[in-house]
N, CA, C and O atoms as a GROMACS GRO file, in nm:
protein
  476
    1UNK      N    1  -0.610   1.941  -0.397
    1UNK     CA    2  -0.539   1.859  -0.308
    1UNK      C    3  -0.396   1.860  -0.286
    1UNK      O    4  -0.333   1.830  -0.388
    2UNK      N    5  -0.335   1.882  -0.195
    2UNK     CA    6  -0.199   1.847  -0.171
    2UNK      C    7  -0.115   1.691  -0.162
    2UNK      O    8  -0.137   1.611  -0.071
    3UNK      N    9  -0.028   1.669  -0.261
    3UNK     CA   10   0.046   1.544  -0.231
    3UNK      C   11   0.162   1.575  -0.205
    3UNK      O   12   0.224   1.662  -0.265
    4UNK      N   13   0.213   1.496  -0.094
    4UNK     CA   14   0.346   1.485  -0.033
    4UNK      C   15   0.393   1.312  -0.049
    4UNK      O   16   0.328   1.208  -0.048
    5UNK      N   17   0.548   1.347  -0.066
    5UNK     CA   18   0.611   1.214  -0.069
    5UNK      C   19   0.658   1.169   0.060
    5UNK      O   20   0.623   1.230   0.161
    6UNK      N   21   0.737   1.065   0.067
    6UNK     CA   22   0.765   1.006   0.202
    6UNK      C   23   0.864   1.085   0.257
    6UNK      O   24   0.900   1.059   0.372
    7UNK      N   25   0.928   1.202   0.181
    7UNK     CA   26   1.016   1.286   0.222
    7UNK      C   27   0.933   1.406   0.302
    7UNK      O   28   0.995   1.475   0.383
    8UNK      N   29   0.819   1.425   0.283
    8UNK     CA   30   0.728   1.542   0.306
    8UNK      C   31   0.731   1.634   0.211
    8UNK      O   32   0.665   1.736   0.233
    9UNK      N   33   0.799   1.626   0.094
    9UNK     CA   34   0.805   1.731  -0.010
    9UNK      C   35   0.685   1.718  -0.091
    9UNK      O   36   0.636   1.608  -0.119
   10UNK      N   37   0.632   1.844  -0.135
   10UNK     CA   38   0.531   1.826  -0.237
   10UNK      C   39   0.559   1.743  -0.356
   10UNK      O   40   0.670   1.748  -0.408
   11UNK      N   41   0.467   1.668  -0.401
   11UNK     CA   42   0.459   1.590  -0.519
   11UNK      C   43   0.341   1.632  -0.615
   11UNK      O   44   0.241   1.698  -0.584
   12UNK      N   45   0.375   1.580  -0.740
   12UNK     CA   46   0.262   1.604  -0.847
   12UNK      C   47   0.160   1.521  -0.831
   12UNK      O   48   0.188   1.404  -0.804
   13UNK      N   49   0.028   1.557  -0.842
   13UNK     CA   50  -0.075   1.452  -0.830
   13UNK      C   51  -0.069   1.327  -0.900
   13UNK      O   52   0.003   1.329  -0.999
   14UNK      N   53  -0.127   1.217  -0.873
   14UNK     CA   54  -0.130   1.104  -0.953
   14UNK      C   55  -0.198   1.124  -1.044
   14UNK      O   56  -0.295   1.199  -1.031
   15UNK      N   57  -0.167   1.055  -1.176
   15UNK     CA   58  -0.251   1.082  -1.289
   15UNK      C   59  -0.321   0.933  -1.281
   15UNK      O   60  -0.251   0.832  -1.285
   16UNK      N   61  -0.444   0.928  -1.271
   16UNK     CA   62  -0.524   0.806  -1.246
   16UNK      C   63  -0.533   0.703  -1.355
   16UNK      O   64  -0.535   0.581  -1.343
   17UNK      N   65  -0.539   0.789  -1.483
   17UNK     CA   66  -0.511   0.684  -1.608
   17UNK      C   67  -0.385   0.620  -1.622
   17UNK      O   68  -0.371   0.511  -1.677
   18UNK      N   69  -0.286   0.691  -1.566
   18UNK     CA   70  -0.143   0.604  -1.574
   18UNK      C   71  -0.135   0.509  -1.458
   18UNK      O   72  -0.067   0.407  -1.467
   19UNK      N   73  -0.200   0.536  -1.351
   19UNK     CA   74  -0.220   0.461  -1.248
   19UNK      C   75  -0.267   0.314  -1.275
   19UNK      O   76  -0.200   0.214  -1.251
   20UNK      N   77  -0.384   0.316  -1.324
   20UNK     CA   78  -0.470   0.214  -1.366
   20UNK      C   79  -0.402   0.143  -1.490
   20UNK      O   80  -0.419   0.022  -1.509
   21UNK      N   81  -0.329   0.217  -1.569
   21UNK     CA   82  -0.243   0.136  -1.677
   21UNK      C   83  -0.145   0.052  -1.631
   21UNK      O   84  -0.123  -0.055  -1.688
   22UNK      N   85  -0.070   0.094  -1.517
   22UNK     CA   86   0.028   0.038  -1.434
   22UNK      C   87  -0.008  -0.067  -1.347
   22UNK      O   88   0.078  -0.144  -1.302
   23UNK      N   89  -0.116  -0.075  -1.324
   23UNK     CA   90  -0.174  -0.184  -1.224
   23UNK      C   91  -0.249  -0.294  -1.283
   23UNK      O   92  -0.345  -0.254  -1.348
   24UNK      N   93  -0.232  -0.430  -1.280
   24UNK     CA   94  -0.246  -0.521  -1.374
   24UNK      C   95  -0.419  -0.566  -1.334
   24UNK      O   96  -0.496  -0.598  -1.424
   25UNK      N   97  -0.457  -0.563  -1.207
   25UNK     CA   98  -0.593  -0.599  -1.191
   25UNK      C   99  -0.649  -0.503  -1.120
   25UNK      O  100  -0.592  -0.411  -1.061
   26UNK      N  101  -0.791  -0.531  -1.128
   26UNK     CA  102  -0.878  -0.424  -1.046
   26UNK      C  103  -0.864  -0.407  -0.912
   26UNK      O  104  -0.876  -0.302  -0.849
   27UNK      N  105  -0.828  -0.555  -0.855
   27UNK     CA  106  -0.798  -0.543  -0.706
   27UNK      C  107  -0.667  -0.451  -0.667
   27UNK      O  108  -0.666  -0.366  -0.578
   28UNK      N  109  -0.587  -0.475  -0.729
   28UNK     CA  110  -0.435  -0.391  -0.718
   28UNK      C  111  -0.474  -0.251  -0.724
   28UNK      O  112  -0.418  -0.175  -0.645
   29UNK      N  113  -0.567  -0.202  -0.812
   29UNK     CA  114  -0.603  -0.071  -0.838
   29UNK      C  115  -0.702  -0.034  -0.707
   29UNK      O  116  -0.695   0.080  -0.661
   30UNK      N  117  -0.782  -0.120  -0.654
   30UNK     CA  118  -0.873  -0.074  -0.538
   30UNK      C  119  -0.759  -0.056  -0.437
   30UNK      O  120  -0.756   0.053  -0.380
   31UNK      N  121  -0.668  -0.141  -0.408
   31UNK     CA  122  -0.571  -0.124  -0.298
   31UNK      C  123  -0.493  -0.010  -0.309
   31UNK      O  124  -0.469   0.051  -0.205
   32UNK      N  125  -0.441   0.039  -0.433
   32UNK     CA  126  -0.368   0.150  -0.466
   32UNK      C  127  -0.443   0.265  -0.453
   32UNK      O  128  -0.383   0.368  -0.424
   33UNK      N  129  -0.592   0.268  -0.471
   33UNK     CA  130  -0.650   0.371  -0.441
   33UNK      C  131  -0.681   0.410  -0.293
   33UNK      O  132  -0.687   0.528  -0.260
   34UNK      N  133  -0.700   0.304  -0.203
   34UNK     CA  134  -0.708   0.316  -0.063
   34UNK      C  135  -0.592   0.360  -0.010
   34UNK      O  136  -0.602   0.455   0.068
   35UNK      N  137  -0.477   0.314  -0.034
   35UNK     CA  138  -0.339   0.360  -0.002
   35UNK      C  139  -0.325   0.526  -0.034
   35UNK      O  140  -0.278   0.609   0.044
   36UNK      N  141  -0.374   0.550  -0.158
   36UNK     CA  142  -0.350   0.700  -0.167
   36UNK      C  143  -0.438   0.802  -0.090
   36UNK      O  144  -0.416   0.921  -0.067
   37UNK      N  145  -0.542   0.726  -0.057
   37UNK     CA  146  -0.633   0.824   0.026
   37UNK      C  147  -0.604   0.807   0.175
   37UNK      O  148  -0.650   0.884   0.259
   38UNK      N  149  -0.532   0.714   0.201
   38UNK     CA  150  -0.489   0.704   0.358
   38UNK      C  151  -0.393   0.816   0.380
   38UNK      O  152  -0.314   0.860   0.297
   39UNK      N  153  -0.412   0.862   0.514
   39UNK     CA  154  -0.326   0.964   0.589
   39UNK      C  155  -0.185   0.877   0.631
   39UNK      O  156  -0.177   0.768   0.687
   40UNK      N  157  -0.076   0.970   0.583
   40UNK     CA  158   0.036   0.881   0.625
   40UNK      C  159   0.085   0.970   0.794
   40UNK      O  160   0.173   1.054   0.814
   41UNK      N  161   0.007   0.921   0.866
   41UNK     CA  162   0.027   0.981   0.993
   41UNK      C  163   0.134   0.926   1.104
   41UNK      O  164   0.168   0.980   1.210
   42UNK      N  165   0.170   0.818   1.055
   42UNK     CA  166   0.269   0.710   1.151
   42UNK      C  167   0.425   0.750   1.108
   42UNK      O  168   0.476   0.694   1.011
   43UNK      N  169   0.479   0.822   1.162
   43UNK     CA  170   0.620   0.834   1.146
   43UNK      C  171   0.725   0.738   1.191
   43UNK      O  172   0.730   0.720   1.313
   44UNK      N  173   0.810   0.674   1.119
   44UNK     CA  174   0.921   0.594   1.161
   44UNK      C  175   1.001   0.642   1.248
   44UNK      O  176   1.062   0.742   1.214
   45UNK      N  177   1.022   0.590   1.374
   45UNK     CA  178   1.105   0.663   1.461
   45UNK      C  179   1.285   0.618   1.417
   45UNK      O  180   1.383   0.670   1.470
   46UNK      N  181   1.287   0.525   1.326
   46UNK     CA  182   1.431   0.495   1.297
   46UNK      C  183   1.475   0.603   1.174
   46UNK      O  184   1.590   0.648   1.174
   47UNK      N  185   1.373   0.645   1.065
   47UNK     CA  186   1.427   0.698   0.955
   47UNK      C  187   1.340   0.838   0.927
   47UNK      O  188   1.377   0.928   0.850
   48UNK      N  189   1.242   0.839   0.990
   48UNK     CA  190   1.151   0.963   0.999
   48UNK      C  191   1.057   0.960   0.866
   48UNK      O  192   1.008   1.064   0.824
   49UNK      N  193   1.035   0.831   0.801
   49UNK     CA  194   0.942   0.873   0.684
   49UNK      C  195   0.816   0.838   0.739
   49UNK      O  196   0.810   0.768   0.840
   50UNK      N  197   0.709   0.882   0.679
   50UNK     CA  198   0.572   0.875   0.727
   50UNK      C  199   0.507   0.777   0.636
   50UNK      O  200   0.532   0.763   0.516
   51UNK      N  201   0.412   0.704   0.713
   51UNK     CA  202   0.316   0.594   0.655
   51UNK      C  203   0.177   0.583   0.704
   51UNK      O  204   0.140   0.634   0.810
   52UNK      N  205   0.100   0.515   0.624
   52UNK     CA  206  -0.032   0.490   0.693
   52UNK      C  207  -0.027   0.383   0.804
   52UNK      O  208   0.073   0.313   0.821
   53UNK      N  209  -0.127   0.373   0.870
   53UNK     CA  210  -0.087   0.263   0.992
   53UNK      C  211  -0.058   0.139   0.970
   53UNK      O  212  -0.004   0.068   1.055
   54UNK      N  213  -0.097   0.093   0.834
   54UNK     CA  214  -0.076  -0.072   0.806
   54UNK      C  215   0.073  -0.065   0.735
   54UNK      O  216   0.144  -0.165   0.738
   55UNK      N  217   0.122   0.066   0.668
   55UNK     CA  218   0.235   0.062   0.610
   55UNK      C  219   0.343   0.091   0.699
   55UNK      O  220   0.456   0.065   0.657
   56UNK      N  221   0.330   0.148   0.830
   56UNK     CA  222   0.448   0.157   0.916
   56UNK      C  223   0.494   0.021   0.969
   56UNK      O  224   0.608  -0.012   1.000
   57UNK      N  225   0.369  -0.057   0.974
   57UNK     CA  226   0.435  -0.212   1.029
   57UNK      C  227   0.514  -0.281   0.939
   57UNK      O  228   0.616  -0.337   0.980
   58UNK      N  229   0.478  -0.285   0.806
   58UNK     CA  230   0.551  -0.328   0.711
   58UNK      C  231   0.680  -0.265   0.696
   58UNK      O  232   0.779  -0.338   0.698
   59UNK      N  233   0.693  -0.134   0.681
   59UNK     CA  234   0.812  -0.058   0.677
   59UNK      C  235   0.930  -0.070   0.786
   59UNK      O  236   1.051  -0.063   0.763
   60UNK      N  237   0.871  -0.091   0.904
   60UNK     CA  238   0.949  -0.128   1.016
   60UNK      C  239   1.049  -0.252   1.019
   60UNK      O  240   1.161  -0.256   1.070
   61UNK      N  241   0.974  -0.358   0.943
   61UNK     CA  242   1.060  -0.475   0.930
   61UNK      C  243   1.198  -0.452   0.862
   61UNK      O  244   1.295  -0.526   0.883
   62UNK      N  245   1.200  -0.361   0.793
   62UNK     CA  246   1.318  -0.314   0.716
   62UNK      C  247   1.428  -0.274   0.828
   62UNK      O  248   1.546  -0.308   0.820
   63UNK      N  249   1.390  -0.219   0.905
   63UNK     CA  250   1.493  -0.175   1.045
   63UNK      C  251   1.504  -0.301   1.149
   63UNK      O  252   1.597  -0.316   1.228
   64UNK      N  253   1.409  -0.375   1.138
   64UNK     CA  254   1.422  -0.497   1.257
   64UNK      C  255   1.475  -0.612   1.212
   64UNK      O  256   1.538  -0.682   1.291
   65UNK      N  257   1.459  -0.653   1.076
   65UNK     CA  258   1.503  -0.731   0.992
   65UNK      C  259   1.398  -0.858   1.018
   65UNK      O  260   1.439  -0.971   0.988
   66UNK      N  261   1.272  -0.843   1.068
   66UNK     CA  262   1.177  -0.931   1.075
   66UNK      C  263   1.132  -0.975   0.936
   66UNK      O  264   1.110  -0.893   0.847
   67UNK      N  265   1.119  -1.118   0.917
   67UNK     CA  266   1.081  -1.178   0.790
   67UNK      C  267   0.974  -1.284   0.849
   67UNK      O  268   1.013  -1.397   0.876
   68UNK      N  269   0.853  -1.249   0.866
   68UNK     CA  270   0.765  -1.342   0.923
   68UNK      C  271   0.693  -1.446   0.842
   68UNK      O  272   0.618  -1.530   0.893
   69UNK      N  273   0.727  -1.432   0.676
   69UNK     CA  274   0.638  -1.512   0.591
   69UNK      C  275   0.765  -1.592   0.546
   69UNK      O  276   0.863  -1.532   0.503
   70UNK      N  277   0.760  -1.750   0.558
   70UNK     CA  278   0.873  -1.836   0.537
   70UNK      C  279   0.801  -1.938   0.407
   70UNK      O  280   0.686  -1.981   0.400
   71UNK      N  281   0.901  -1.953   0.323
   71UNK     CA  282   0.857  -2.048   0.221
   71UNK      C  283   0.854  -2.218   0.290
   71UNK      O  284   0.937  -2.268   0.367
   72UNK      N  285   0.765  -2.263   0.249
   72UNK     CA  286   0.766  -2.419   0.313
   72UNK      C  287   0.850  -2.521   0.218
   72UNK      O  288   0.878  -2.636   0.250
   73UNK      N  289   0.888  -2.457   0.092
   73UNK     CA  290   0.978  -2.546   0.018
   73UNK      C  291   1.122  -2.544   0.038
   73UNK      O  292   1.197  -2.641   0.043
   74UNK      N  293   1.158  -2.391   0.053
   74UNK     CA  294   1.318  -2.398   0.070
   74UNK      C  295   1.334  -2.311   0.185
   74UNK      O  296   1.452  -2.279   0.204
   75UNK      N  297   1.242  -2.258   0.274
   75UNK     CA  298   1.294  -2.182   0.395
   75UNK      C  299   1.314  -2.050   0.384
   75UNK      O  300   1.326  -1.980   0.484
   76UNK      N  301   1.318  -2.002   0.263
   76UNK     CA  302   1.355  -1.865   0.239
   76UNK      C  303   1.235  -1.763   0.317
   76UNK      O  304   1.118  -1.801   0.314
   77UNK      N  305   1.268  -1.644   0.381
   77UNK     CA  306   1.180  -1.568   0.452
   77UNK      C  307   1.143  -1.448   0.381
   77UNK      O  308   1.217  -1.419   0.287
   78UNK      N  309   1.053  -1.379   0.403
   78UNK     CA  310   1.000  -1.228   0.352
   78UNK      C  311   0.929  -1.149   0.444
   78UNK      O  312   0.867  -1.190   0.542
   79UNK      N  313   0.941  -1.040   0.409
   79UNK     CA  314   0.881  -0.932   0.481
   79UNK      C  315   0.715  -0.917   0.484
   79UNK      O  316   0.650  -0.886   0.584
   80UNK      N  317   0.654  -0.948   0.341
   80UNK     CA  318   0.530  -0.934   0.315
   80UNK      C  319   0.486  -1.080   0.271
   80UNK      O  320   0.556  -1.164   0.215
   81UNK      N  321   0.361  -1.089   0.308
   81UNK     CA  322   0.290  -1.214   0.240
   81UNK      C  323   0.283  -1.214   0.085
   81UNK      O  324   0.293  -1.321   0.025
   82UNK      N  325   0.267  -1.110   0.027
   82UNK     CA  326   0.263  -1.087  -0.138
   82UNK      C  327   0.390  -1.145  -0.202
   82UNK      O  328   0.388  -1.209  -0.308
   83UNK      N  329   0.516  -1.113  -0.119
   83UNK     CA  330   0.623  -1.121  -0.202
   83UNK      C  331   0.665  -1.296  -0.164
   83UNK      O  332   0.748  -1.362  -0.227
   84UNK      N  333   0.599  -1.336  -0.071
   84UNK     CA  334   0.610  -1.499  -0.034
   84UNK      C  335   0.538  -1.575  -0.170
   84UNK      O  336   0.592  -1.654  -0.247
   85UNK      N  337   0.402  -1.526  -0.172
   85UNK     CA  338   0.346  -1.591  -0.307
   85UNK      C  339   0.391  -1.580  -0.415
   85UNK      O  340   0.374  -1.670  -0.497
   86UNK      N  341   0.464  -1.463  -0.445
   86UNK     CA  342   0.546  -1.440  -0.573
   86UNK      C  343   0.642  -1.535  -0.578
   86UNK      O  344   0.648  -1.611  -0.675
   87UNK      N  345   0.738  -1.544  -0.466
   87UNK     CA  346   0.828  -1.626  -0.455
   87UNK      C  347   0.778  -1.774  -0.491
   87UNK      O  348   0.836  -1.842  -0.576
   88UNK      N  349   0.674  -1.818  -0.425
   88UNK     CA  350   0.629  -1.966  -0.428
   88UNK      C  351   0.624  -1.992  -0.575
   88UNK      O  352   0.647  -2.110  -0.602
   89UNK      N  353   0.605  -1.930  -0.658
   89UNK     CA  354   0.577  -1.951  -0.798
   89UNK      C  355   0.697  -1.996  -0.871
   89UNK      O  356   0.687  -2.055  -0.978
   90UNK      N  357   0.802  -1.971  -0.819
   90UNK     CA  358   0.946  -2.030  -0.871
   90UNK      C  359   0.936  -2.164  -0.845
   90UNK      O  360   0.989  -2.236  -0.930
   91UNK      N  361   0.876  -2.229  -0.738
   91UNK     CA  362   0.871  -2.367  -0.708
   91UNK      C  363   0.758  -2.426  -0.782
   91UNK      O  364   0.772  -2.544  -0.815
   92UNK      N  365   0.648  -2.365  -0.815
   92UNK     CA  366   0.522  -2.431  -0.868
   92UNK      C  367   0.528  -2.410  -1.037
   92UNK      O  368   0.463  -2.482  -1.113
   93UNK      N  369   0.602  -2.317  -1.077
   93UNK     CA  370   0.605  -2.287  -1.201
   93UNK      C  371   0.466  -2.233  -1.252
   93UNK      O  372   0.437  -2.240  -1.371
   94UNK      N  373   0.372  -2.174  -1.152
   94UNK     CA  374   0.246  -2.098  -1.188
   94UNK      C  375   0.290  -1.958  -1.272
   94UNK      O  376   0.380  -1.888  -1.228
   95UNK      N  377   0.236  -1.930  -1.371
   95UNK     CA  378   0.247  -1.828  -1.448
   95UNK      C  379   0.108  -1.744  -1.457
   95UNK      O  380   0.056  -1.732  -1.568
   96UNK      N  381   0.047  -1.686  -1.340
   96UNK     CA  382  -0.096  -1.650  -1.380
   96UNK      C  383  -0.131  -1.523  -1.469
   96UNK      O  384  -0.248  -1.498  -1.501
   97UNK      N  385  -0.029  -1.448  -1.505
   97UNK     CA  386  -0.016  -1.318  -1.550
   97UNK      C  387  -0.029  -1.346  -1.718
   97UNK      O  388   0.077  -1.398  -1.754
   98UNK      N  389  -0.111  -1.332  -1.818
   98UNK     CA  390  -0.076  -1.360  -1.948
   98UNK      C  391  -0.098  -1.229  -2.032
   98UNK      O  392  -0.170  -1.137  -1.993
   99UNK      N  393  -0.023  -1.228  -2.160
   99UNK     CA  394  -0.028  -1.109  -2.242
   99UNK      C  395  -0.160  -1.141  -2.314
   99UNK      O  396  -0.185  -1.260  -2.336
  100UNK      N  397  -0.252  -1.042  -2.356
  100UNK     CA  398  -0.363  -1.056  -2.439
  100UNK      C  399  -0.307  -1.072  -2.568
  100UNK      O  400  -0.348  -1.162  -2.643
  101UNK      N  401  -0.223  -1.001  -2.600
  101UNK     CA  402  -0.166  -0.989  -2.749
  101UNK      C  403  -0.106  -1.104  -2.807
  101UNK      O  404  -0.128  -1.138  -2.923
  102UNK      N  405  -0.012  -1.179  -2.709
  102UNK     CA  406   0.085  -1.285  -2.768
  102UNK      C  407   0.050  -1.408  -2.682
  102UNK      O  408   0.096  -1.517  -2.717
  103UNK      N  409  -0.022  -1.400  -2.580
  103UNK     CA  410  -0.039  -1.519  -2.498
  103UNK      C  411   0.082  -1.562  -2.404
  103UNK      O  412   0.072  -1.662  -2.333
  104UNK      N  413   0.193  -1.486  -2.406
  104UNK     CA  414   0.319  -1.529  -2.310
  104UNK      C  415   0.258  -1.506  -2.167
  104UNK      O  416   0.190  -1.406  -2.142
  105UNK      N  417   0.283  -1.589  -2.090
  105UNK     CA  418   0.254  -1.592  -1.942
  105UNK      C  419   0.389  -1.542  -1.853
  105UNK      O  420   0.503  -1.557  -1.897
  106UNK      N  421   0.362  -1.485  -1.732
  106UNK     CA  422   0.452  -1.429  -1.640
  106UNK      C  423   0.408  -1.487  -1.490
  106UNK      O  424   0.295  -1.528  -1.462
  107UNK      N  425   0.519  -1.480  -1.401
  107UNK     CA  426   0.490  -1.510  -1.269
  107UNK      C  427   0.435  -1.360  -1.173
  107UNK      O  428   0.367  -1.359  -1.071
  108UNK      N  429   0.486  -1.257  -1.242
  108UNK     CA  430   0.458  -1.153  -1.178
  108UNK      C  431   0.377  -1.048  -1.276
  108UNK      O  432   0.395  -1.045  -1.398
  109UNK      N  433   0.295  -0.972  -1.213
  109UNK     CA  434   0.218  -0.855  -1.285
  109UNK      C  435   0.320  -0.763  -1.354
  109UNK      O  436   0.308  -0.738  -1.474
  110UNK      N  437   0.403  -0.722  -1.293
  110UNK     CA  438   0.511  -0.629  -1.312
  110UNK      C  439   0.586  -0.671  -1.439
  110UNK      O  440   0.615  -0.587  -1.524
  111UNK      N  441   0.618  -0.801  -1.452
  111UNK     CA  442   0.694  -0.864  -1.561
  111UNK      C  443   0.627  -0.852  -1.674
  111UNK      O  444   0.681  -0.830  -1.782
  112UNK      N  445   0.450  -0.871  -1.649
  112UNK     CA  446   0.378  -0.843  -1.779
  112UNK      C  447   0.364  -0.714  -1.836
  112UNK      O  448   0.366  -0.692  -1.957
  113UNK      N  449   0.348  -0.624  -1.740
  113UNK     CA  450   0.328  -0.485  -1.806
  113UNK      C  451   0.473  -0.430  -1.850
  113UNK      O  452   0.475  -0.344  -1.938
  114UNK      N  453   0.592  -0.475  -1.795
  114UNK     CA  454   0.711  -0.435  -1.895
  114UNK      C  455   0.710  -0.513  -2.039
  114UNK      O  456   0.755  -0.462  -2.142
  115UNK      N  457   0.657  -0.639  -2.034
  115UNK     CA  458   0.658  -0.692  -2.151
  115UNK      C  459   0.552  -0.642  -2.240
  115UNK      O  460   0.573  -0.638  -2.361
  116UNK      N  461   0.436  -0.601  -2.186
  116UNK     CA  462   0.325  -0.532  -2.287
  116UNK      C  463   0.376  -0.412  -2.364
  116UNK      O  464   0.328  -0.368  -2.468
  117UNK      N  465   0.494  -0.358  -2.287
  117UNK     CA  466   0.549  -0.210  -2.339
  117UNK      C  467   0.630  -0.243  -2.470
  117UNK      O  468   0.668  -0.151  -2.543
  118UNK      N  469   0.659  -0.384  -2.500
  118UNK     CA  470   0.737  -0.412  -2.627
  118UNK      C  471   0.642  -0.421  -2.741
  118UNK      O  472   0.685  -0.423  -2.857
  119UNK      N  473   0.518  -0.428  -2.716
  119UNK     CA  474   0.419  -0.446  -2.815
  119UNK      C  475   0.399  -0.338  -2.906
  119UNK      O  476   0.315  -0.347  -2.995
   0.00000   0.00000   0.00000
């Protein structure tokens, strides 16, 4: 199978084990796998990058400046609902991602992953 990056240049195949390690939950892994299987058939008319049908909608917000997801606490707006959810944790103090080795909690899975590399 051939793999192509957003530039259209050939890329190395994804290592499933590495992908699994870098994603914190099974849900994220499933979404990642679905995106990886999707065909990037939609080309951005502004920059020429290719995306899946759902990806092009999110990407185009970079060019339009559209930020449809707003925080009810502070009014800050975001391009994606997932970014808003992560932001809202700054107000609630929620830290749903915890390290199994030391028990430290994090607001974002990416912060947990970076922390786990220190053990």
